[in-house]
N, C-alpha and C positions, 0 to 999 in steps of 0.2 A: 302309263298304255292310251291313254288318248289321244297323246303326242304322235304313238307310232301306226295309230290310226288318221290322223292329219298328212303325217308324211307320206304313208300308202296314196293320200287322197293329191299333192304334189307330182308323186311318179307317176300317177296316173295321167294327171295334166298335161305333165310333161311328154305321156308316152300315144296321148292325143294327138294324130300324125292324121293329113292326108282325110280318108273317108269317113276315121271316127268321127276328124272333128265336123268332118262336115257332116255327119248325121246326129250329134248334138248338137249344133249349129244354131241361133234363132237367128232373125235379121240382124241387120247393125243397130238400126236405133233399140229393137225390143236391148241389144244384150247392153248396150248404153246407162239402160234406166233400170232405177231399183227394181225388184218385185219381189212377191209376199202368195207362196204357195203352202193354202190351208188341207190340210188330211182330217179328217174324220176320222177314229179308231175305238174303240176298246178296252187297250191296251193298257189301262191308269198307267200308275205314277210309271211304271217299267221302261211302257210304250212314246209316254212321253221322255223322258231320259235318253229312251234307245232316239227317237226323232231328233231330238237338238243334238245327237251326236252326227248324226246321218244329217242332219242338216250345215254342219259347223264344216263335211268333207264336203259336201257337196258345193260352197260356197267357195271353197279352193281353185274348181274346175265353174264355174257359175260365178264370178264377183255380182257381189246388190244383190244376191236371191236369198232369200232369208222362210224359213221352213217355219207355217207354223202349225205343232197337231194338239190337235186336239180330243179329252179321252172322255166317253160318253160310258153312261150302264148300257149295257146290252142292247134291255129292250130298247131305251130311251135311241139308243144310233139308231138301229131299226127307223123309226118314226122320223126322226128330226132328217133319215140321208134319203126317205124319201119326200114326205113335205118338200125338202129344198129341192131335188128335182124336178118335182110338180109343179114348184113355182118359178121354175128359171134362176133359182138362187145357191145350186150346189156346192158343196168346194169344188176342191181342182183335184183332189185325191181322193179316195176311200182304200180303209187296207181292214181286212180283216179274216174268219177263214173262211173257205171257201163258201160252207152253203151257206152262209147270212148274206153274201154278197149276188147269188141264186138267188133269194126273197125277193133283195133290190133290184136284178132285173125282170123278175116272177113277176112286179108288181107294179114296174118303169118301162121296162124293153128301149131304160139309156142310159146302156150303160154299155160303154166304146168298145170294139171289137182290139182287144188287145192282140192277135196273134199278127201285125202287120210291124208292130212295136218288137215283137219278141223275132222276127226275122230280120230287124235291123243292128239285130245286140251280136255281136259273130262270138262271142266268147261265154259261150252257152254249156257248152258239149255233157258241166257235172248236170243238166236236168235230163230227166227219166221220162221216157215215153210218158209213164200211170202219172209223172208230176203230172205230163202236158194236157190229159184226157182229165184229168181232176179241174183241170182252169178250164177246160171248154165243157160249156152249157147251152143246147138251143143252136146250134149250129156256132158259134161266137165263143172266145178264150177272153174269158169277162173278167182274170185277172193274170197276171205274173206272177209268178208260187217265188217268194221269198224266204219263208219260213217251212222248215217239215218237221212238226212237231211228235217227239216220243212220247210213249206214256209206259211205263215199270209198275209193278208192284211195290210198295213199301213197308218196311219192317220193322217195328221198332228194336233196336238192339239193347238196347237195356233192359226190356220185358223179357224176350229169348234167354237172355242172362239169366235173368230173376225167377221162370221157368225151365232150366235148364233144358232149351232145346236150338236148334240151328237153322241155320235160314230153310224157310220152303221151299223145299223143289214140283214134289206133285200136289197133287188134291185131298191124300190121301193125309199127306204131311198138314197143310193147312186145317183138314177138319182134325186132325191131334193137338193139333196149338193150341185153336180155335176159342175150347172150352177152358185152357189154362187161361187165355187172357182175360177170360169176364169173371174168370170164378177166383182166381189165387192172386186176385191186387197187384197185378205187377208193376203197379206205379207206389205201390209202397204207402197210398195218403189212408187205409186204415179204412176204406172204403166201396160199394160196390157199384161203382161209376165206372167203370172202361167194360171199349167193346170190342168184339175181335177184326172188326170191317168196319169205315167209315162208308158207307154210297149213298144215293139217292134214288130218288125214284120218282118225284111230286109231277111230273111233266116229262109227255114222250119223250124230246133228248136226254133227260136226267136217267130215265134208269133202265133204255135202251143204250145210251152209249154207254152202261155199266157194262152192260150184256155182251156188248162191240169188244168189249177187255178183255172180256172172261174170254169169249168165243172167239176171236181171231190173236190170243196170248196163247187159246191150245192150240193154235197150227192149227186152226179152220178160218175158210174164205169169204163165208159169207156168212149173216147174221139171219136175215129173215128171207130176203129175195137172193138168185145169182142174177146175172146182167145177160141172161137170155129170161126172164121174165118166171125164172120156178122156182116156188119155195121151198123152203129149204129145213124146215123149223124143226120136223117129222122121221127127218134120217137117223139115223141110228146113234153118230156122234152127238150131232150137234140139237137131238133132243135130250142125252144124257148133259150133258153141259145146258144146258137150259131147263132142267130138271135141279140137277144142283144147284143149280142157281136161282130159281123160285123158294126154295129151302132156306140156305143164308137170310135171306130175307122174313122166314116164317117161322117154320120146324125146328130149326135149326139152333134160333136164336142167335144170331148171330152176327147181327145191327141192331143199333140204341129201336129201342119199339116206336117211337113214331117217324123212323127213317120213310116209310108211304109217303111223309109231307116234305120230304127234307129235297128242296135243290141244289144250287153247286154250293150257294151260300153256305146254308146250315152243316155241309157235308164240312166243307172247311173247318167250318166252328167245332168239329166232334176233332179231325185232324189236330188243326192248330192248340186247340184247350186240352192235345195231348191226351184225351181220349179213346185214342185207335191204337189197334192192335197192325195193323191192313190198310193199304189203302193206296188209289193210285197218287200214282206221284208224276207228271211231268216235266220234261225238262226243263221247264221256266221256273217248275216252282221249287227247287233246289239250292240258290242262293237265298230266296230269302230264310227256308226252311234252316241252314245252317245258321243261319243267325240264332247267339244265345237268349233273345228273349220269349223266340218260336221255337224251334225244337231241335237248336242247337247242334245238328248235326246228327242226333242219338234215330239212325236208321238208315238201311239199305236198303239199296234199289235193287234187283232183281227181275229175270223175267216173272211173265205167267206162272203159276204152277201146273204143269204137266199131268191132261187128265187122262193122255193117250201112251202103251206104249210107241205106240205105231209114229209119233207125231211129238218134236220136239216145242220145250216152250219158246214162249220168246214175247219178245218189244213188241209196241206195238205200234205202227204211225195212223195217229190217233187223226191227224189235221190236219192242211196247207192250209195257213195264212197266207192272202196274195195283195198287191196294189191293186188297181181298176177304179175306172176315171170315164165319169160323167159324159157323158155326151158336150151334154149345154156346160162343162167346165168351164171357170171364164177365164184361166191360163192354160188352154189347148195344148200347145206345140210346149211348151214348160213344165206341163205337167209330164211328158213324153218323154221329155229330160231325165224328171227326173224317176221316174217312174223306170228307165234301162238304170240308172244307177246306180240301185236298189241292189241290182247281181252281180257291184260292179264291189270289188276287194275291203273297201274300205268301208262299207255301211252293210255286207255281212262280216266283217268279223264284228262290227257293232251288236251287233245283230246276238251273234254265239254269245257274247259277253255280256252283255244284256239282257238280253228274253231265252239264253239257253238252247236256240234253234237257229240254222240256217242253212243255204244250200250250196253252197260250197266247198269242194272237198278238200283245199288247201289252204286251209287256216289256220293263223296259231294259235296251238291250246295251250301254251304253257301261262298263260294267265289264269286257268279256270281252274275252279276246287276240285279235289277229287271226283268227288260225284257228278260235277258239271262233265269234267272230262268220260267220265265212265259212258254219259249216253254218246258228245259229240263222238269219240271214238269207237261209238259201235258195232265191237265184237261180239256183242251177242244176234244169238237170232232175229230177224226184224222180219212180221206179217205185216202188209197195210190193209188200215181198211177200204170197202170194196170203191165206196164212193158212190151209191145207188141211189142216192138225189140227184148227181150230174148223168143219170143214165135213164130216169126214169121221171118226170114230173109230177105225177101223181101219187109219188116212194110218201111224200110227208103227212099225208093223208092214209096211207096207206096203215104207217108206223104208229100214226097215233090212236086208230083202232085196236093194232096189237096192242098198243100201252094200256088202253081199258079193260081189256082181258088179262093180264099179263097182272098187274093194279088187282083185279077182283079172285082173280087166284092164291095174288100175294097176302089178300086180307081174309081168303074163305080157304089154306087150303084143300085141292083135291085131295078126296079118297084116295085115287087114282091117278097119279100123274101120267102114265102113256095112255088112256082114252083120253082126260083132258087136250097133249099134245096132239094125239090127231085125229079130237075133234075143232080143237084150234086150228091144223093146219089147213082144213080140209073150210073151215071158213074164211082164211085168210086167203086162198085162191079163188074160192067165190069173189070176195070183197079187190082182188088183184082186180079179177077178169069184169066188175063191173065197172071199176076203175079205168083201168085202160080204156071202156071202148071210149069215155069222157062221159 
């Protein structure tokens, strides 16, 4: 398959002519010199493997150029990128989720505007208006979208068989199945150590990200605030999802008792340790979780449960990863050429195979596993997260305050959720109004 990717790169090279060559070209002296481009990301081993493949394909059209990618834990990635940009020692390119690049731009104001770069790419019809809106922050396009990320609900197949159930379609199905996953020893080890859900709650993005998935998966369009700045949590259907979500963490006992302290790492330990019956599964997870030493493919990916008769359950487009360039990148022109190249077919094909997601719609799906193909074909209903971070600069602070209130409601469940949601909505409106004034 790697040979096919490199073959596509050779075809791309032959096809580049006239304006395309001019668009990618560097001065003759620079073309004759070997160069190394450094990319910083937080994608781990999969990301390194992907960039190695992309680098091999890029070398077919740019002989002598090497791509060296470095992966850091997310918290370290923030510190290293911000520090390097501010000390004029930036990498050539940065790659991450849109909201993380927003944070880099907010703290440095030194991420390059990629709009002219995108305008120079003729083959970009697969990018949607929503993709481009997400990539824009503060009047600048700070990333070129490279990977559109899908997130579904995963349910253990063997557990369903053990308790005599089918894949849950509605929230009522979930509430019927969940106690069986908790109480009926679905893994057959003779111990009471299984949980219906693996979730997370420790930090604002942990908990609100889970609520995003339940909300958008139920077919709703916003979690906390809409694009006009209106708080939506006390609208009837939003309030219903929020109430059931909070009960999942508390009164229903559908999660591990210490979930209030779980972040991504702890949530993954519960999933990969085989202790959870239902969990978020991203298009990047299925390749790993198909392995015999992890979940051995013992799960079904499917849309989030239906909450309302008038709204179909959905899979959530919950993230957008893209490439940005620091304004003080050491090899700026070559970095621009590589950023353009990431939307070509060879790197997009490699992205789909290694990372599980891409942007193009004309890729070969034959080498993917059945679970990977399920995501790639995207024949299920898709609902896209609305990316409020790209609209409201104050959103992270608003979300942090919302998180604190929700954590308190999980730790000490309110006697009347309707009153709680109504009071919380009022507080969030007051907070949003204050934050919007600066």
